DRENTIDREN-64888 format. One record per residue (C-alpha): y, x, z; residue in three letters. Coordinates in pm, whole numbers, plus 50000, padded with zeros to 5 digits. Layout:
# DRENTIDREN-64888
YXZala;...
# end
This chain:
# DRENTIDREN-64888
500005000050000met;502555027950066pro;502145039249704glu;503065004449583met;506145003949805leu;507285037749683ser;506735025749325gly;508834995049398leu;511605016049551glu;511605040249257ala;511725011649006ala;514564994949195leu;516535027349178ala;515865030748803glu;517014994848744ala;520585006048813ser;520405037948607ser;522975044648336pro;520025054248113ser;518695024947910ser;515295042247891met;515095042948271gln;516235006648298arg;513584996048046ala;510915014748243arg;512174997848558ala;511794963848393gly;508204971448301arg;507414984948648asp;509184957448840leu;507424929548652ala;504464933548888phe;506804926749182phe;508444895249040ala;507754876549362asp;509634902149575val;513264890749618pro;514834925149559glu;512744930349247ala;513474895149120ala;517214901349148glu;516924934148958ala;514684918348693leu;517194890948619val;519914917548581arg;517644936648342leu;516864905148144leu;520614900248102leu;521334937148030asp;524394939247805val;524034976547748gly;520824976447546asp;518714948047410thr;515624970147433ala;515904967547811val;515994929647785thr;513084928347542arg;510814952147731gln;511514934848062thr;510804900547913ala;507594913047750glu;506394928448076ala;507084896248267leu;505314875748000ala;502274898448024gln;502174895048403val;502374857348348ala;502684847448713thr;504724817248819val;507354840848962ala;507544860848637ala;507914830248415val;510504815648654arg;512624847248618leu;512514845048238ile;513624808548256ala;516354817148505leu;517694844948282ala;517684821747981ile;519644795648176ala;522124821348309glu;522514837347968gly;523564804547808his;526264795048055val;529514789647864pro;
# end
């Protein structure tokens, strides 16, 4: 379990990186933690990433592959937030 927590912490740190490659990796890594509030918040930010659509795409693909209720809920939430006028 400590390895999972350190992986979560590392991915959370990468989610705020100026590097789009690191943010995309964070999206893929965090998808497994979609039910953890801190990860969910970061995932929604990554799904709405304005800096690079590859981050958005890779995060959405990772969440779709995980296919948990929490993961699908985050995709729907990001879609709703992304379409607010």
